[in-house]
C-alpha positions, 0 to 999 in steps of 0.5 A: 204754612203759618197764618199771617195777619197784616197790621201796619206799615214799616218800610222794607224790601224783597228776596233771593236767590237762585240756581247755579247757571248750567253753562257757567264755567267752573272758574267763574262759579260763585257759591250760594251761601246760607248762614244759619245762626242761633242765639246763645247756643253753647258748643257743649249742646251740639253732639258734633262737639260732645255727646254729653247732653243732646243729640243734634243729628242735623247739625252733626250732618254738617260736621260730617260733610264739612268742617268743625272748628274746635276753637271758635271764639267771639270778640264780645260775648253779648248778642247785638255787638256780636251780630255787628261784628259778624256783619262788619268784620270789625271790633265793637269799638270801631263798628260802634256797637259796644253793648245792647243799648247801642244802635247799629249804624247801617250806613257802614260797610258790611259784607252783605252790601258788598256781595249784593253789589257784586251780583248776589241776591241777599236776604235775612229771615229771623232775628236782627236785634240791631235796632236800625233798619237792615241795609244791603238786603233785597229782602228781609223778614225780621223779628221785632226786638228779641221776638217771642217764642210763639206767634211772633210779630215780624216786619216784611216788605212794609207790613207788620205781620203776626205769624201763627206758630212756633217761631223757630218753625215760622222762621224756617217756613219763611226761609224755605218759601223764599228759597222757592222764589229763586230763579233770576240766575243770581247766586244767593246769600240767605241769613237764617237767624233764630231766636232760640235758644235765647232766654227764656227757653220756651220749647215747642210742644212736640218736644215737651217730653224730651229729657222729661225722665232724664237726669242731666249731669251737673257740671264739675264746677257747678258749686264754684264759690269763686274764691280764687278769682277777683270780685268780678266773678263773685258780684255777677247776677247770673247764677241759676240759683237766682233765676226767676221761678216764673218766666225762667222756670215756667211756674205760673202764679198759682204755683208760687207764693212769691217770686224769689229770683233776681233774674239778673235784672237791672237795679230796682227791676223785679219780675211780677209773680204772674209774669209767666201767665202774661207771656202765655196770653199770646198763645192760641187756645190750642197752644195754651192747652198743650202748654198747660198740660205739660207745665201744670204737671211741673207746677204741681210736683214743685208744690208737693216737693217743697224743695229747699237748699241744694235740692231746690238749686238742683231742681232749678238746674234740671228745669233750665236745662230741659227747656234749653235743650228742648229749644235746641231740638227745634233748631236742629230740626230746622237745619235738617229741613234746609239741608233736605231742601238743598238736596231735593232742589239740586242746590247742595253742591253749589251752596256753602252752609254755615252754622254758628251762634252769636256767642256761647252760653253757661250751662251750669258751669260755675253755677251760671247761665247767660254769657258775657265773661271771657271765660271759656264757656261764653267766649267759645261759640260753635262753628260748623261749615259745609263747603262743597267742592273744597271739603269732602268728609269731616275735617276738624280745625284746631286753630283759633278763629273769631266771629270777626273772620266771617265777613272776610271769609264770605267775601273770599268764597264769593270772589269779592275783594276784602276791604282793608278796614275789615279786621278779621281773617279769611279762614279759606286757606286754613280750611285747605291746610294752609295755616302759616302765619295764622293768629296765635292769640286773640283779643276780647273786650266786653263793655256792658256795665253797670247798665244792662243785665247781670252785672258782669264787670267791664273787662278785656283780655288776651287768649293764646293757645295755652293761657288767658289774661283778663283785666277787669276795670271801670269800678274795679282794677283786677287781673286774672291769669289762667293756665288753660292746659292744666286748668281748663275750667279756669278755677285758679287765678295765677296772676301774681304767682312768681312761677308764672312771672315770665308768662304774665309779662309776655301776656301783658306785652301781647295784650298791649300789642293787640290793643294797638293792632286793633286800634282799641285806644278808648279810655278804659273809663268810657 
């Protein structure tokens, strides 16, 4: 178990959950729920979706024993707004959290509050990132802000703690510890929310060797020049070419002549050349020794190679992907530990387990990292669910689901009435083969510009099964239309093409309809 050091006090609360009562009638049975969420985990980095990058056997186990959603999407591809949508079942313009500057209004209705009121014991372990104090939880132990990858500061029951260890492992240990404390007869809900694989992708030492001698393939769109799309695609600052050599790619000051990357930082913000050294100062001597042994080798080879141009760009891609995927290996291990605990404690048959991410992520597609755009790589997010009693063996669902749907779905499985104010749909019937009247289109709206990181223009849009229409606005007025069947990589903007005039007209009408349905009537200059 990680070492804990008490420092100061902050107000908080207690945890958790329980066995299914042995004499409880089946009709009254209410399942436990473990909701595991990582940060910035792309679908393409889960082997249940594709084997092209990494093996994730524990997450795959969920898919083999449950449901894999092929077309799972978010409503606003950025961290805090996505989390707020999952909690409230409402779009950003209604839950009040449109971008990472905003503070979550914890007084509003959430599915957690409703389950707690109905008799569930509720807990949250890991990343919160909503600025306000969590409400509706019997217990929470949360990272402060984004949290760090090593020796994290966390807030638990009135105290701020420093926990020694790798953060993914620390979160897992805390979650398992709380599960051991169950026993009051109530069903439980536990949110296990990881920091990884969020930037800057600092792996656990035992995975330093993973991918070390492998060449990770470049995506087919890696050298995209954005020539067929609007200026929004060209004017972002999220290219792998412009990553920080220090904090992103782990080069310490002694291996750098200068920091050449912009890193997508706000105007006039520059990372210092010794930024990586400063991050490493929080590591223990033993952790630092392991880190230096691995990354000094990287730094020395970098200096000797003296790379430029295309070779330097491809080196950056390999370095980024190695550490990103290594971070995911620890998350996959965590999922396995939780599944093992459920098996060993006879809880697997009474516990729904959900794995998802707060959004997708670019793994070199279009030459990018990060998220934000409504293009497929960041719009999509993994969603894999094991539902004992209702799903036996692997099932795949192609219908479009949203992070907006999680709140009403959890309420549905818990037997709690879904409030009218929630805008999502429970996919319980969908899982059971009833897809009548399921959505045929989805609505998206991204707000964080010109403040914040990466300079992705504000935009909103509609996606159907075959097409996507996007409108960029604020200091730009540009439209993009894609035929997803013939152009799944979204390389060719067809807006204004006479051959697509009827489709464009139909999509414009559907976009207006969805804006009305969801009440997104805010001025586009807001």
